[in-house]
C-alpha positions in Angstrom: 46.9 -31.6 -1.5 43.2 -32.7 -2.1 42.3 -32.4 -6.0 39.6 -29.5 -5.8 42.5 -27.7 -3.8 45.2 -28.6 -6.2 42.3 -27.4 -9.1 41.7 -24.3 -7.2 45.6 -23.3 -7.3 46.0 -23.9 -10.6 43.3 -21.6 -11.4 44.7 -19.1 -8.9 47.9 -19.1 -10.5 46.6 -19.4 -14.5 44.4 -16.2 -13.3 47.3 -14.2 -11.4 50.1 -15.2 -13.6 53.5 -16.6 -12.2 54.4 -13.2 -10.8 51.3 -12.8 -8.6 50.0 -9.6 -10.7 46.7 -9.9 -12.5 46.9 -11.5 -16.0 47.1 -9.6 -18.7 44.0 -11.1 -20.5 42.2 -9.8 -16.9 43.7 -6.4 -17.4 42.4 -6.0 -21.1 39.0 -6.8 -19.8 38.9 -4.7 -17.2 40.3 -1.7 -19.6 37.7 -2.9 -22.0 34.7 -2.3 -19.2 36.3 1.1 -18.1 36.4 2.3 -22.2 32.9 0.5 -22.7 31.6 3.2 -20.0 27.7 2.4 -20.6 26.3 -1.2 -22.6 26.0 -4.5 -21.8 27.9 -7.9 -22.3 25.7 -10.8 -23.4 28.2 -13.3 -23.3 31.8 -13.2 -21.6 33.5 -16.9 -23.0 36.3 -17.8 -20.4 39.2 -20.5 -21.0 41.4 -21.9 -18.4 40.1 -19.5 -16.0 40.9 -16.4 -18.3 38.5 -14.1 -20.4 39.0 -14.4 -24.5 36.0 -13.4 -25.8 33.3 -10.4 -24.9 30.4 -9.9 -27.1 28.3 -6.4 -26.7 25.2 -6.5 -27.8 23.6 -3.3 -26.9 24.5 -0.2 -25.6 22.1 2.3 -23.6 21.4 5.7 -24.6 19.3 7.5 -21.8 17.4 10.6 -23.2 16.8 13.3 -20.6 13.7 15.0 -21.0 13.1 18.8 -21.4 10.7 21.1 -21.4 9.6 22.1 -24.7 10.5 25.5 -26.4 8.6 28.1 -25.2 7.1 26.5 -21.9 7.4 28.2 -18.4 10.2 26.7 -16.6 
């Protein structure tokens, strides 16, 4: 097996675990993103093909404009 293919296989095994399921670190990252709903991740640290740290630096808050009180709609 060539070296790049061997490295890719090792990375896949690390990310998927030996059982063929998604590694717990990736599951936790996906859960984190789901809970975040809106925002930005400025940095994501990856070690050995797995997420280890995400830095959330800014949340966006959208204010919908409303007509002033008493204004005709």
